[in-house]
N, C-alpha and C positions, 0 to 999 in steps of 0.2 A: 478858375482859381489863380492861374498864372496872370492872365490879363488884369484881374482885380488887384493883384500884388504888384502890378507895375511893370511886368515882363512884356516884351514885344513878341506877339504870337502869330504865326502863320499856321493855319490848320489845312492840311491837304487830305482830301478823302477820295479814294479811287472810285467810290460809288456815286451814283447820281442822286442819292438820298442821304438824309442825315441818320447817323446812329451806328453804321457799321453792322456788326453782328447782332446788335440789339435794337435794330430798326423796327418801325412799324410800316408794314407794306401796304400801299394803296395805289391803284384800286385792286379789288380782289383778283382780277384777271392776272395781275403781275405775280401775286402770290401763287396762283395755280401754276403759272409758268415756271416759277422758281423750283417747284417740286415736280415738274413734268407731268402734270395732271390734266392737261387739256384746257377746256373752257368751263368757267363755272356755270352750273345750271341756272336757268331763268328764275327758279323759286327763290334764289338768293337775292334777287332784286338788283338795285342800282349798285354797281361794284364800287362806286366812290363813297358809299356809306360804310365801307369796311376799312379799318386800320388794324391789321393783324400783326401782333408782336411776334418777331422771330424767337425772342427769348424773354417770355413774360416774367416779371417780377413786381413785387409790391414794395412800397416804402414803409418803414416803421414810422409811426407819427411823431415819435420823439427820438428817432434814430439819427445817425450821423449824416446820411444823405439829406435829410430835411434840413439840418443845421447848416449843411454846406450850401444848400439852395437858399436859405435865408441870408447867409453871410454874403454870398455873391450877388444877391439881388435877383436871381433868376425867376423867383417866384412871381414877379410882376407879369411874366409871360404865360404862366400856367395856372390852371384850375384843377383842383383835386377833388375827388369823391371818396368818402370812406367805404371800405370793404364792409359788407354787411355781417359776415360771420366768419369765425375761426373754429375749425373743427378738427377732430382727431379720430382715427379709426382704432377700435379695440374689439377684438373677437369677431371680425368681420362686419361690425356695425359702425355706423358714423354717429359721433356724439359731439355736442357743442362744447368747447373748451370753457370751463367756468370763468366768468369775467370778473368775479369779485367773491368776497366771503360768503355772501348770501346765496349766490349761484352755487358755490361749492357745497353748500348744505342741502341744496334741492336738486342737483344734478343726478341723473341715473347712470352716470359714468362709473360710480363706485357705491359700495355699501354704505349703510348709515354710520358705522363706527370709523370706516376709512375716511368718510367725508370730514369728520371732526379732526382727525389727524392731519389731513390735507389742509384744512383751514387753519389749524395751528402753525403749520409749517409756512404757509403763505403769509400769515400775519407776522411771523418772526422775520421772514425775508424782507417784507415791505417796511418794517420797522428798523431793519439793519442800517446802520450808518457807519461807514468806514472810519469816520472821524470821531465817533462817539463810543468809547470803550463800554459804556453801560448797555450798549445794544449787542454786544458780542457773545454773551454768555449762553451756552447750551449745556445740557446734561447728557454725557455719554458714559454708559455703563455705570450710572449713579455717581459720576464724578463731574464736577463743574469744569467746563472746557471752554476754551476761546474759539469761537467759530472760525477765526481767521487762519487757524493752525490745522484745520481738518479738511478731508477730502469731501467731495459731494457724496460718495458712498456713506461715509460717516455721518454727514448731515442728514441724509435720508434715514439712516439707522436711528438717529437720535429722536426722530419723530415717529418712527415705527411704520412708515408708509410702505405699502406693498409694491411688487414689481410693475403692476399696471399703472399705478400712480406715478412711479418713477419714469415710465415710458412717456406719459402725458406731460409731466413737468420737464423732463430733459429734452424732449423732442418738439413737442407742440407749443411749449411756453419758452423755454431757454433756446429753443432752435438749434440744438446740437445736431450735427449731421449723422453721428454714430455714437457708440457708447464709450469711446476713448476717454471722455471727459470724466467719467466716473471715478477713476483713480487719481484724478488731478485736484489740486487745491480748490475749495468751493468758491473763492472770491469771484472768479470769472462767472460761474454759474449763477451766483447771487445777483451780480450786476445784469446778467442777461434776463433773468426773471423780473427784476425791477424795471428794466427798459420795457419789457412787454407790458407790464401793468401800467407804467407811466404813460406809455403810448396809447394804451386802451383808455385812459382817463381823459385823454385829449378830445376824443369824438365819440366815445361810448360803444359803438356796435362792435368794433374790433380794433386792434392796434394798427391796422394796415390802411394805407392811402394808395390811390392809383390816379394818374393824370388823365383827364379827359382827352379823347382822341389817341390815346396810346402812349407808350414809352418813347416813341420817336419825338415827342414834344420835348423831352429833357434835353437831348443834344441840340435840338433847334433853339431852345431857349438860351442855352449856354453860348451858342454861336452868335445870337443877337446880342447878348450882353458883352461878349468879347469884342464885338464890332464897336460898341460905344466906347470901350477902353482902348481902341486902336488896333485890335486884332483883325486879321484877314482870314476868311473862310472860303476855301475852294473846293467845290464839289466837282466830281468826274475829272479829277486830276490825278493821273497815275504817278506812282512813286517807283521810279525805274532803278534807283540806286541810292544807298546811304553812302555819302563821300566821307572817306576817312584820311586823315594825315597824321602820322606819327602816333597811331593808336587812338586818336580822338576824332570824334565826328566834326566836320567842318561844313557840311552842307547836304542838301538832298536834291537829286537830279530827277527831273521829269522831262523826258525827250531831250531836247537840245538845251533846256534851261536848268540852271542850278540856283537854288535858294541858299545863301550862306546862313549858318546858324551856329550856336554855341552848344545846344543840346537838342535831342530828339526824343519824344515821348510817343510811343506807338503800341499797337497790339501785336501779338504774336504772328498774325498773317503777313506783317510787313517784313519781318526778319525771322523766318522759320528756322534758319540755321543757327540762330542764337538761343533756341528754345529746346526743351525736352518734353516729350509726351509723358504725362503722368497718369493718364487714364482716358476714359471716354464718358460722355454723357448722352443719354437717349431722351428725346422728347417727342411727344405725340400731341400735336395741335388739332383739336376737334371742334367741328361746328355742330351745335346742338340747336334744338327747337324748344328747349324746356330748361328750367332750372336743374341743377344737380339734385338728384333725389336725396331725401332725408336731410335737407339743409333748410327747412322751413320756408321753402320757395324763395330763397335768397337770389337776389339779381346779381350777387357777387359773393364769392367765398374763397376760403383756402382750407384744404384738408391735408393733414400730414399723416402719413402711414408709418409709424415708427418701425425700425428694422426688425425688432423682436416679434412684431405681429405677423410678419410674412417671411421669417427666417431668412433675413438678409444681413449684410454687413453694414448697410447705410440705409437711409429713409427713402421713401417715395413721396413726391409732392403733387398735389393736385390744386390747381387755381382756376377760377372762373370769373370772367367779366361778361358784359352784355351790352345790348344796345343802349342801356342807360349811360354807359360810358363813352358813347359815340365811337364804338370800335366794330359795330356790327349793325346790319340792317334790322329794322323793327322786328321785335319778337324773337331775334336769334341771339345765341350765346356762344362765346369762345371759351372752351375749356382746354387746359394744357396738363399733361401728366409727364413728369420728368423724374429721372433717377440716374445715379452713377452706375455705369455698366459693370457688371460683376461676372458675366457669363458670355457664351458665344451666341446667345439668343437674346439681344437687347429688348426687342419688342415684347417677348414673353415675360420678361422681367417687370414690365410696368402694367401687366394684366390686371393686378389687384386694383390699380388706380383706374384703369379704363372700365372695369366692371362697376365701379361706383357711378359712372356718368349716365347710365341709361342708354336709350337708342341714340346712335351717332349718325348724323347726316353725311359727314365726310371727315376723313382723318388724314393727316399729313405727318409722317414719321421721319425724324432725322436723327443720325448718330454722329456726334462731333467730337474731335480730339480735345482733350484738356491739356493745354500747354502752359509751361512755366519758363520764365528766362533762366539761362544757365549761369548768369552772374547779375550783380546788383547794379551794373551800369555806371558806377561812380567813376571808374577809371576812363572809360571811353565816352561817358556822357550820353549813352543810348539807354533809355529806360523803358523797359518793356513790361506791359501789364500781363496779368494772368488771364487765361480763358474764363469765361462765365461758367460757374458751376451749376449744379442741378437744383440748387435752392430756389424758392420762389419769393425770395426777399433780397434786398440790396446790401445787407449788413456785411457779408464777407467781401463784396465788391468794394465797399467803402474802405474797408481795412486795407485793401490793396492800393486804392487811390491815395490814401493818406501815407502809406509806406513810400509810394513813388514820390510824393511831395516831400517827404522828409529827405529821402536820397538826393532828389534834384536840387533841393534849397539848402540842405545842411540843417534844417530845424524842423521841429514838429509844427503841425497846424495848430494855431492858438484858437481853440473854440470860445475862449473868453471874448474874442472879437465879435461874436455873434450877439447883436444888440437885442434881438427879439427872441422869444422862446417857442413861438408857434407860428404856423401859417396865418392864423387869424390875425396876430399881432403885426405881421409883415404886411398884410393886406390892408390893415387899418392905417 
């Protein structure tokens, strides 16, 4: 974004690969080594057929990251594949999230009367236009009410949907991580639900996209484009010191060399002393020989386990990709279960997600700190991102990127600059 905006950019990465914490590791032996797991068994075949994401996430087809990719032109280096299904767990069983009004009436996720209430609510939300007062009217306690002035809890009550439908809508569609949103104004929730269905309408099967060869292709694509605009990318280049003068950054030292600069943008691992730990996230990356059960033999999927279904304070996320995405050897699948840590036994917390996977060939578990910067960086011009959270989509990460862009440049990113509206348009 900075290179395309005309800034002179030097990108230093201490790693030998693109992507940092969100890299795709290849070959498989390197991934095993990272987890001190010895050597991959021969049954996993050619190790170079594997590109294993350290932090798997999907892109919303009409979300902010896709718009940023289109704006910057990075899409010329990437190829995407639609995720085949979006699912939610209710009562210990996995159900497909209804994709439209027709599916809402035929789903086994809810009873016949609840289906109609759910369909009416979705129709209201999809017709809602923040600029058209005619679409704002709902009835609460037999009184006409402006939807812009009510909470999500009141919106749900207006349509009489039950707690299971609220779980599905709030967590599997609006993608809220917990129930804090219930007491807040409904506008954000409405926008999230509309984004889900707008993304779903792009490619049909689900609202999610995933790049072939893994998420490591994203930073690699940005690096290539940055080079076209004069940027320089240096892998395996340690950052030994952020050089400060009079309270402001003036350079970055690597060994005996110092690169002079006016600002630094980095992740928390480069300046941990300027960050606070706000939690932990547990992830289990699993190698499977089969699709995730109860997903209609999907070669890729996402399953969200709402917090209330497993008596937690936040959701559990399950995502699965496969050999069709060029991330695993033929006939193998990569499934990841992740959650925000709430107890002293993180792996036990994600057991409900692991139980959905069926037989697991190999499992790799990690627990990582969630870090946030202690200040906004405006005074010293050092802008630090937040750690990747437990979600399996990029929307929260995009909010952080756009916030850093605003603080670093003094203005919001203008999405009206995006000339195309979909990846298909861009590729045409």
